[in-house]
N, C-alpha and C positions, 0 to 999 in steps of 0.2 A: 126810462132813464133819459136825462137830457144829454145833448151832444157832448158837453164838457165832461160829464160824469162817465159817459160811454167811452170816450177817448182815454180817460184816466184808467178805466178798467182794462181796455184793450192794450194799452201801453204795458201794463203789468203782465198780461198774458204773453206778450211777444218778446219779453226781455231776453229769453234764452235762445230765440230763433232768428232774431234780426239785429243787424248792427244799428239800425235807426228805428227802434220800435214805435216811437211816437209818429214818425213820418209815415211808416207803413200802415199804422192804425188809421191815420187820416186818409191815406190813399184808398184803403178798403172801405172806409165809411163814405167817402165821396162817391165811390163806385156803387155802393149799396143804395145811397140816396139819389143817385143820378144827378149829382151836383158837382160844382167846382170846389176845390179845397178852400177857397176864400169864403165860401158860404159857411163852412164849419166855424170859422172865426167870427164872422159877422153875426151869426145867429146861434151862438153856442149854448143858449138857454132853451132852444127848441127841443121838443121831444123827438126821439128817434123812433120812426115807425118800423114795424116788423123787426123788432130788435133781435128776435131769435135767429132770423136769417143772417143778420150781421154777425152774431156770435158764432154761427157755423162757419162763416168765412174766416174769422179770426182763429178759430180752432184749426182749420186747415193750414193756415200760415204758421201757427204755433207748432204744428207737426212738421215744419220745414218744407211744405209744398211750395214751390216757387210762386210768387205773386202773379207772374205772367200766366201760368196755367189756371189760377183761380179766376182771373178776370177775362181770360181768353184772348189777350192781346199783348204784344211786346212792341215797345218803341225802338226803332232802329233807323239811323240816318235821319231822313225827313219824313218817315212814314210810320204808320201803325199797322203791324202785321197780325193776322189771326194766328194763334198758336194753340196747341192742345197737347195732351200727353201723347208721346210718340214722335214729337217734332222737337228738334233742338231749339232752345231759346237763343236767338241771335245775340252775339256779344259785341260790345263797342269796338273791340280790337279789330273786328272784321271790316270796319269802316276804312281802316288804313289800307287793307288789301284792295278794297273797291277803288280808292283814290289812285293807287299805283296802276291798277288795270285801266282805269279811265285815262290816265296819261298816255299809256301805250295805244289805246284805241284811238285817241285824238291824234297823236303824232303819226301813227301808221295808217290812219283812215280805214280802220278795220270795220268790216260789215258783218262778219259771222263769227260767233264764238260758241263755246260749249262750257257748261258748268257741271262738275262732277259732285254729286251730293247736294241736291237742291234744297233739302230741308224745308224751311218755311217759304223759300223763294226770295229771301232777302237780297242776296247778291244779284241775281238775275233781274229782279224787279227794279232795283235802284239803277243798275246799268241801263236797262231798257228805257227808264224815264230820263236818264241823262242824254241818251243818244237815240233819237227817234228813228234813225235808219238802221239801227242794230238789230240783227236777228240772232236768237239764242236757242240752242238745244241744251236742255237741262236734264240730268239723269239722277235717279235714286234707286236704291234696291228695295225700299220699303213702300208700302201702299199708302200709309197715313201721310207722310211728307208729300207724296205726289198729289194726293187729294187736297191737302191744305195749300200747297204752292199754286195749284190751279185756281183755287178760290181767291187767293191773294193777287194773282196776276190779273184775274178778271176785275177784282176790286179796283185796281189801279189802271185798268183799261190798256194793259200791255199783253194780254193773253194771246192776241193774234201774232205777236212776234216772239213769244216764248213757247217752244215746243217741249213739253215735259213728258219724258218716257221712262219706263222701268228698265234699268240696265245696270249691270256691274261695270263700273267705271265707264268706258266708252264702247263696250262690246256691241251694243245695238245702234251705235252712231255710225252712219254711213262713212266709209273710208273716203279720203280726199280724192283718190284717183278714180272714184266711181261717181263723182258729182261734177256739175258744171263749175268752171273756174270762179264765177261770181258767187258761188254758194259754198266754197271751200272754207272749212273751219281754220281760222288763222291763230286763234288763241284759246287756251283752256284755263279756266279758273276753278279753284277748289278750296274749300275749308273742310278737309277730310278728318276722319277720326285719327288722332295721333297720340293718344294716351296709352301707356303700357297697361296691359290687362290687370296687373296686380297693384296698380297705383291706387292709394286710398283717397277717394274724393270726398268732399263735404257732403253731408247727408242730403241737402236740398238738391244736389246734382245726382249723387249715387242712387238715391231711392226713387227719383222721379223722371229724370231725363233719359232718352233712349240710349241704350248701351251701344247700338249699332253706329250711332253718331259720335261716340266718345272714344271707344277703345280701338286702337289700330293694330293690335297684335301683342305678342309676348314682350317684345322690346318697345313697341309703340310706333316705329317708323316703317313697318312692313308695307302698309297700304300706301303711304307716301311714296315709297320707292317703286311700287307697282304702277302708280299713276304716272310717275316720271317715265318709266319704261314704255308704258302703253302710248303715252302722248308722243314720245320720241319715235316709236315704231309707226305711228300713223302719219308722220310727216308734218305735224303741226309746228308752226314756227315758235310760238310763245306758250309758256306755262307759268302761272302764278299761283302759289300755294301758301296757305297758312301752315304753321308747324309749331311744335313745342319749344319752350325756351331753351331746352338742353339738347336740341337736335342739330345744331349748326355743324358741329364737328363731324358726326357720322354722315350727315348729308353731303358735306364737302368731300369727304373721302369717297362716297358713292358716286358723286358727279365726276370726280377725277377717274374713278375706276371704269365708268362706262363711256368716258370720252366727251362729257359735256364741257364745251369750251367757254361759253358765255353765261355767267350766272352772277347774281348778287343777292345778298340777304338784307332784310330790313328789320327794324326794331319797332316795338310798340311804344306807347307814350310813357311807360314805366322804365324804358330802356332795356327791356328784355328782347332777345332775338325772337322774332315772331313769324317769319316766313321768308320766302325766296321767289325770285323771278328768274326764269331761264329763257334764253334765246337759243334755240337749237341749231339754227343755221342763219347765215347772213345772205342777203340778196347778192 
């Protein structure tokens, strides 16, 4: 089959699983041929080599498997991250969280931070690239994200400044009172699981992405609240977290109940409440 014929076939196969079937058909074919998408338009009468392999890729996408898992990479911020089944695919909204944290790091001249739930390493790697003097301790409870995050941190040559450990929240992270002043963790950042256990997700998320990185408990905000309590107990000054669009009210009540005086919420580009920043104490 020629390229134009192949894309017409793939577009039809992807109609039910993709919002932009033609676009994704082209992405998969460019990946298959190891060419840029522009090549497909310039040479659309060329024959597609090893067509059965391409059809297998299309079949996976037609069954709602995320494109990023199929090609093994996800675009995020200004980098390409390795991803695989068992690792949450980084979302564009998390870039807003990174920018807010970057402002605090710059203004407060912060040198040491921690990330809870490292996933692919997206947050830690982008921040390490932005701030060459920044040291990061990143945690996760699952082995696959730890493995993938280590690969990604080495890929972008920041592995020497990102210590990745297996830990529930900050359980295995050394307490501030036990470390030298210049190594104290000053800020914690997290994009934790915050979806209610019974929430019905789209098939491409529900069937393929790791449940440990999605569901935060019966209500959804249980882990968020535990992170707040743990960070507060450890004497860390700042916490920045992503959250669900409907969690501003319960989190506000929780902050007031536990005596958090300084906090602010932020919105995503669609105008939905998307996260919060806490300052636990003032100098």
